[in-house]
C-alpha positions in Angstrom: 23.4 -35.6 9.2 24.2 -33.3 6.5 24.2 -34.6 3.4 25.9 -33.4 0.1 24.4 -35.0 -2.8 24.7 -34.6 -7.1 22.3 -35.1 -9.7 20.5 -35.2 -12.9 17.0 -33.0 -14.1 15.2 -34.6 -16.7 16.2 -32.0 -19.0 19.8 -33.3 -18.4 20.7 -30.6 -16.0 23.9 -30.6 -13.7 22.4 -30.0 -9.8 24.1 -30.1 -6.4 22.6 -29.1 -2.7 23.0 -29.7 0.8 19.6 -31.7 2.4 19.6 -32.5 6.3 17.9 -35.2 6.9 18.5 -39.9 6.5 20.1 -41.3 2.9 15.9 -42.3 3.0 14.7 -39.4 3.2 17.4 -37.7 0.7 16.6 -40.5 -2.3 12.5 -39.5 -1.6 12.7 -36.1 -1.8 15.3 -36.4 -5.5 12.4 -38.8 -6.9 10.3 -36.7 -6.3 11.7 -33.7 -8.0 12.5 -36.7 -10.7 16.4 -36.0 -10.2 18.4 -39.0 -11.2 21.3 -39.1 -7.6 25.4 -39.6 -9.7 26.6 -39.0 -5.8 25.7 -38.8 -1.7 28.4 -37.7 0.9 28.1 -37.6 4.3 29.2 -33.9 5.3 31.6 -34.6 9.1 31.0 -30.7 9.8 31.0 -30.9 13.2 28.3 -28.2 14.7 27.4 -25.7 17.8 24.5 -26.5 19.7 21.9 -24.1 21.1 18.3 -23.6 20.1 17.5 -21.3 17.3 16.7 -17.9 17.9 15.5 -14.9 16.3 18.8 -13.0 16.7 20.1 -15.7 14.2 16.9 -15.4 11.7 17.2 -11.6 11.7 21.2 -11.6 11.0 20.3 -14.8 8.1 17.8 -13.1 6.5 20.3 -10.3 6.3 22.6 -12.3 3.9 19.9 -13.5 2.5 18.5 -10.3 1.0 21.9 -9.4 0.2 22.4 -12.4 -1.8 19.3 -11.5 -3.9 19.9 -7.6 -4.3 22.7 -8.9 -6.3 20.7 -11.0 -8.6 21.1 -14.7 -6.8 17.4 -16.7 -6.1 15.7 -17.3 -3.3 17.0 -21.3 -3.4 20.9 -20.7 -3.9 20.5 -18.6 -1.5 19.3 -20.3 1.6 21.3 -23.0 0.0 24.0 -21.0 0.6 23.5 -20.3 4.8 22.8 -24.2 5.2 27.0 -24.6 3.4 28.1 -22.3 5.7 26.2 -22.7 9.1 27.6 -24.1 11.8 25.0 -24.7 13.8 22.1 -27.8 14.3 19.6 -25.8 14.0 20.5 -23.2 11.8 20.5 -26.1 9.6 17.6 -27.5 10.6 15.2 -24.3 10.2 16.7 -23.5 6.4 16.4 -26.9 5.6 12.5 -26.8 5.9 12.3 -24.0 4.6 14.3 -25.1 1.6 12.1 -28.4 1.3 9.3 -26.1 0.9 10.3 -23.7 -1.8 11.2 -27.2 -3.5 8.1 -28.8 -3.1 6.8 -25.8 -4.4 5.5 -23.2 -1.7 5.6 -19.3 -2.1 8.8 -18.3 0.5 6.6 -16.2 2.7 4.8 -20.3 3.2 7.3 -22.5 3.9 9.3 -19.5 6.5 5.7 -18.9 8.2 6.3 -22.5 8.7 9.6 -22.4 9.5 9.2 -19.8 11.9 5.9 -21.9 13.5 7.7 -24.6 14.2 11.0 -23.6 15.4 8.3 -21.6 18.3 9.9 -18.0 16.9 8.8 -14.5 18.2 7.9 -13.7 14.3 4.8 -12.2 13.5 2.2 -12.5 10.5 2.9 -8.9 9.9 6.3 -9.4 8.8 5.4 -12.8 7.1 2.7 -10.8 4.8 5.2 -7.9 4.2 7.1 -10.2 2.5 4.6 -12.4 0.7 4.1 -8.1 -1.0 7.0 -8.5 -2.3 6.0 -12.1 -3.6 3.5 -11.0 -5.3 4.5 -7.9 -6.9 8.6 -9.1 -8.0 10.0 -7.2 -5.0 11.2 -9.7 -3.3 14.5 -7.4 -2.3 12.9 -4.5 -0.6 10.3 -7.2 1.6 13.3 -8.0 3.0 14.8 -5.0 3.4 11.4 -3.5 5.1 10.9 -6.7 7.4 15.4 -6.0 8.6 14.5 -2.4 8.8 11.2 -2.4 11.2 12.9 -6.2 13.0 16.3 -4.0 13.9 13.9 -1.2 14.8 12.1 -3.6 17.1 15.2 -5.7 18.4 17.3 -2.1 19.3 14.3 -0.3 20.9 13.8 -3.4 23.4 17.3 -3.7 23.7 17.1 0.4 25.1 14.4 -0.8 27.5 16.3 -3.6 29.1 18.9 -1.4 29.3 17.3 0.7 30.8 16.1 -1.3 33.4 18.8 -3.3 33.9 20.5 -0.9 36.6 17.1 -0.2 38.8 16.2 -4.3 38.4 20.2 -5.1 39.8 19.6 -2.5 42.5 16.1 -4.4 43.3 17.5 -7.5 43.4 20.3 -6.3 46.2 18.0 -4.9 48.1 15.8 -8.2 48.5 19.2 -9.7 49.7 20.6 -7.1 51.4 17.1 -7.5 53.4 17.4 -11.1 53.5 20.6 -11.2 55.0 19.7 -9.0 57.6 16.5 -10.3 58.8 18.5 -14.4 58.6 21.9 -13.1 60.5 22.1 -10.1 62.1 18.2 -9.7 63.3 18.4 -12.7 65.9 21.4 -11.8 67.9 19.6 -8.2 68.7 17.3 -10.7 69.7 19.6 -12.4 72.5 20.6 -9.0 74.0 16.4 -8.8 75.2 15.2 -10.4 78.1 11.7 -12.2 77.4 10.3 -8.9 79.8 12.4 -6.6 77.2 11.0 -7.8 74.8 8.0 -7.0 75.8 7.9 -3.6 76.4 9.4 -2.7 72.6 7.6 -1.1 70.4 5.5 -3.2 67.9 6.9 -2.3 65.1 10.1 -3.3 66.1 8.7 -7.1 68.0 7.8 -7.8 64.1 10.9 -7.0 62.6 12.7 -9.5 65.5 10.1 -11.7 65.2 10.7 -12.1 61.5 14.1 -12.2 61.8 14.4 -14.9 63.5 11.5 -16.8 62.0 13.9 -16.7 58.5 16.5 -18.0 61.1 15.0 -20.9 61.9 14.0 -21.8 58.9 16.5 -21.1 56.7 16.4 -24.9 54.3 12.8 -23.8 53.8 13.1 -19.7 53.1 15.7 -21.0 50.6 13.7 -24.1 49.4 11.0 -21.8 48.5 12.9 -19.0 47.0 13.7 -21.3 44.0 10.7 -23.1 44.1 9.1 -18.9 44.1 12.2 -18.2 40.7 11.0 -21.3 38.7 7.7 -21.1 39.1 8.0 -17.5 37.6 10.0 -18.6 34.3 7.0 -21.3 34.0 4.1 -18.3 34.5 6.4 -15.6 32.0 6.8 -18.6 29.7 2.5 -19.0 29.5 1.2 -16.1 26.5 -2.1 -15.4 28.7 0.5 -14.3 31.4 2.5 -12.0 29.4 -1.1 -10.6 28.2 -2.0 -10.0 32.0 1.1 -8.9 32.4 1.0 -6.3 30.2 -3.2 -5.2 31.1 -1.7 -4.4 34.8 1.2 -2.8 33.6 -0.2 -0.4 30.9 -2.8 0.7 34.1 -0.3 2.0 36.4 0.3 6.0 36.1 3.8 6.6 35.0 4.4 3.3 33.6 0.7 4.0 31.3 2.5 6.4 29.3 5.5 4.6 29.2 3.5 1.6 27.1 1.0 4.1 24.9 4.5 5.3 23.7 6.1 2.0 23.1 2.8 0.4 21.8 2.8 3.9 19.4 6.2 3.2 18.3 5.6 -0.5 16.9 2.2 1.3 15.7 3.5 3.9 13.3 7.0 1.9 12.3 4.0 -1.2 11.2 2.0 0.7 9.5 4.8 2.9 7.6 6.6 -0.3 6.3 3.0 -2.3 5.6 2.0 1.4 3.0 5.3 1.2 2.0 5.0 -2.2 0.2 2.1 -1.5 -1.5 -0.5 -2.6 1.1 -3.5 -0.7 1.1 -4.1 1.6 4.2 -7.3 -0.7 5.5 -5.3 -4.2 6.0 -2.4 -2.3 6.8 -4.2 -1.5 9.7 -6.0 -5.2 10.7 -2.6 -7.3 9.9 -1.2 -4.2 12.6 -3.2 -5.1 15.4 -0.8 -7.9 15.7 1.9 -5.9 16.6 0.1 -4.2 19.6 0.1 -5.5 22.5 -2.6 -3.8 25.1 -6.5 -4.7 24.4 -6.5 -0.9 24.6 -4.7 0.5 21.4 -6.5 -3.0 19.5 -9.4 -1.9 20.5 -8.8 1.8 18.5 -7.5 0.2 16.0 -10.7 -2.2 15.8 -12.8 1.8 15.6 -10.2 3.2 13.5 -10.6 -0.2 10.3 -15.2 0.7 10.9 -14.5 4.8 10.7 -12.3 3.5 7.3 -14.8 1.6 5.9 -17.5 4.4 6.3 -15.7 7.1 4.4 -13.7 8.7 7.3 -10.1 10.0 7.1 -7.5 7.8 9.0 
């Protein structure tokens, strides 16, 4: 549950805030911070359900960036996000980050722990950019750079999805059409011919009609097998190793190979630009950018580049 509390510090300063958890956890947390509790109230807001995702994280990081740019402290900005949140998952995520800050952790470390706990696709590259901003005292620009890169990456992915939507739809419709024709139309053709006439048909015709009859006679098995296959594919896609294997295979297909190279190069250049602009040296920037690219060939190229840079070769 979401609790609102008020208290007084050892120096006599009045504090207010929000806490996601039980009353006992709140009391223990405030005692650890040497805050004397004056009031605790349970919020009665109704929260929407839904898993926390990278899209919401980007939007809330943007809000935090605006508040920090206006001179607000990072913990106050996060408290504002929690106060205005309408989803339980959002409150849980940012409350965890806020607790990390109150425990003395850097924002980048607390954010990294929150990202790991909610299994979000935010690479170490973005965390390191924020960390660099903390070190040089320029959190505003570091957040702006991270948001710019995330918007670029998501925009690129959305364009790819849009480009693939129509071909995917055509493939799906084609598969449905083939199965429908095989199950309902081809079996009717087989009743036109006698067994002797069927044997006189060309081999390809006999195979097609036989395939249609087999599907028609085992409709329930075909339907169950199709559903099982869909779930298996969804399960395989969720594994990181399977994603790596699919990427490795697609990156070797002629035509698709060039597309993959262009996408990798775009992501690499964008990440290098953000890192270099944030004050990271070129060697560390290239090393961190290895987490952005997906193909092994590009990772090997970056590793070779790092070794050559150490030898004094220009980039």
